[in-house]
N, C-alpha and C positions, 0 to 999 in steps of 0.2 A: 686329177693329180694337182697337188698344191705346189705352186711355183715359189721357190725360194726367191726372196728379193734381196737387194742390198741397197745402198744408201739413197737418200734424196739428192736432188741436184739443183744447182742454179744454172739455168739454161744459158749457153753461149751460142751466139748466132753468127755463123760464118766467119770465124776467126782465122785469118790467113797466117800461116806459119812458113817462114822462109827456110825450112829445113826438112829433111826426110825423118820419118819416125824411127825410133829405136826398133831394129828388126826383132822378130820373134826369136825366142830361144827354142831352137828346133826340137830338142829332146823333150820339151814340155808341150809339144803340139801333136794333135791327132788330125790326120789328113782325110779328106773326102774328095774323091775325083768325081767331076760332074760334067763331062764333055769338054767344052771349050774353056771351062773355069775349074779351079780347085779351091776348096775351102779348108782352112786350118783352124781348129779350135785349140787355143793355147791356154793352159792353166797358168795365168800370169800372177806373179807376186813381186812386190817391191817393198823395201823397208829394211831398217837395221835392228828392229826389235819387235816383239809381239804387239806392243802398244802403238808403234809407228809403222804398221804394215798395212798395205792394201793388197787385196787379192781378189781374183775372180777371172772370168773368161775374157779373152780377146778373140773375136771371130774375124779371121783374115780372109779376104777374097783375092785370089791370084788368078793369073792366066793358067791354062792347062799345064804348061811347062814348069810352073811354079817359079818363074823368073821375076815377074813383076807383080807387086801387090797394088791393088787399086782402091779397095774399100776396107776399112777396119772399124769394127764395133767394139768399144771398150766398156765392159760391164763391171767396173771396179772403181774404187776411190770415191771421193766426194762428188765428183762431177761425171756422171754417166755421159758418154759422148760417142760420136763416131767421126771418122775422117774420110775425106776424098783425098787420095794420094795422087799427086800430079807428077808422075815419073819424068815427063818431058822437062819440067822446070826444077825438079828435085825439091818440091815444096808440098805442103798439104793444107787442107782447109778443114778445120774442126767445127763440128756442130754439136751443141749440147742436146741432151735427151731429157724430155720432160715426162716422167712416169705418171704424174697426176693426170695428164691429158691422154697419154698414149698407153698406159698400163705397163706391165712388166716389159723390160727391154728385150729379152731374148726372143719371145714370140713375135714382137714387133720387128726385130731385125730379120728374122727368118721370113716374115711376111713381106718385108721390103725387098729382100732378095728375090723371093718368088714372084712378086707382082711388079717390081719396078727396076729390075736389074739393068736393062738396056739404058734407061734414063740415068741411072746412077753411074754407069760406066762412062756415059758421055760427060757427066759432070766431072768425072775423074780424068778427063782428056784421053779417053780410050774409045774413040768412035769406031775404029775397025773391029774391036772386040765386041762392042755393042751391036754392030751390024751382023757379026757372026752369030751372036746369041739370038738375035731376032730371026735370022734366016734359018739356022739349024736347030735352035732351041738349046736347052741345057738340061741336065738331069737333076731337076729340083726334088726328086724323090729322096735325096740325101738329107733334106732339111729336117725331118723329124729326128734323125740320128745326130745331126749338128746341134739341134736344140737340146737333146738329152746330154750330149757331151758338155755343152756350155752350162747347162743347169747343174750337172755334176761338179763343174769347176767352181761353182759358188760355195760348195760345202767346205768347211775346214778340213785340212789334211795334216797328217803327222809331219810331213816335210815342208810345211808352209814357211817356217823361218829360214830353213836352208835355201828354199827357192827364192825367198824374198832377198836374202843377202846375195845370192847369185844374180838376181835381177838388178840389184843396185850396182854390183860390180860391172855387169854388162852395160848398164846405162852410163856409168862413169867412163868406161873405155870408149863408148860411142861419143860422148861429149868431148873427149880428148881428140878424137879423130875429126869431129865435126863441131868446131867452135861456134858456128852459127846456130847451134841447137838452142831452142827457146827464143828465137828472134820472131816477134809477133807483130803483125800489122792489123789494125782494125778497119 
């Protein structure tokens, strides 16, 4: 199977953001329950025109109740990246992704979840969930379908511009409620 790719990236290393991420748009997400965690693949789009649009998948890792998001992989835009979401502080830490070294991001993200989930949850200030995953395991058999859904979200869709405008409206509403959005420490 040929992996669709998207943009190259300038790697960002551990950029600390004093804000919570824009939540997913629920009706653009497909959910995968996996024991103590749930994964959502969102077909994300942002922009006000076809020329100024970014689109692609966001892979969101939540607790089983889908209340708290802990890890997000964003496979769109000029800077492919992922986040550790620090719910206790209402902050997040962004890490850039380097496809030249790591290959296509979607298989890498799925491998990271499969092989490193407890360590990643600890980095996201979720030690109890990490302990639960280590003690009980989790249903990583959902990962091939997660990868397929994310790869499908790379392809252009007829509703891209509608979703992009909806995404921008969602982002602007979020910024109004959270004026600290885009506050960055290095």
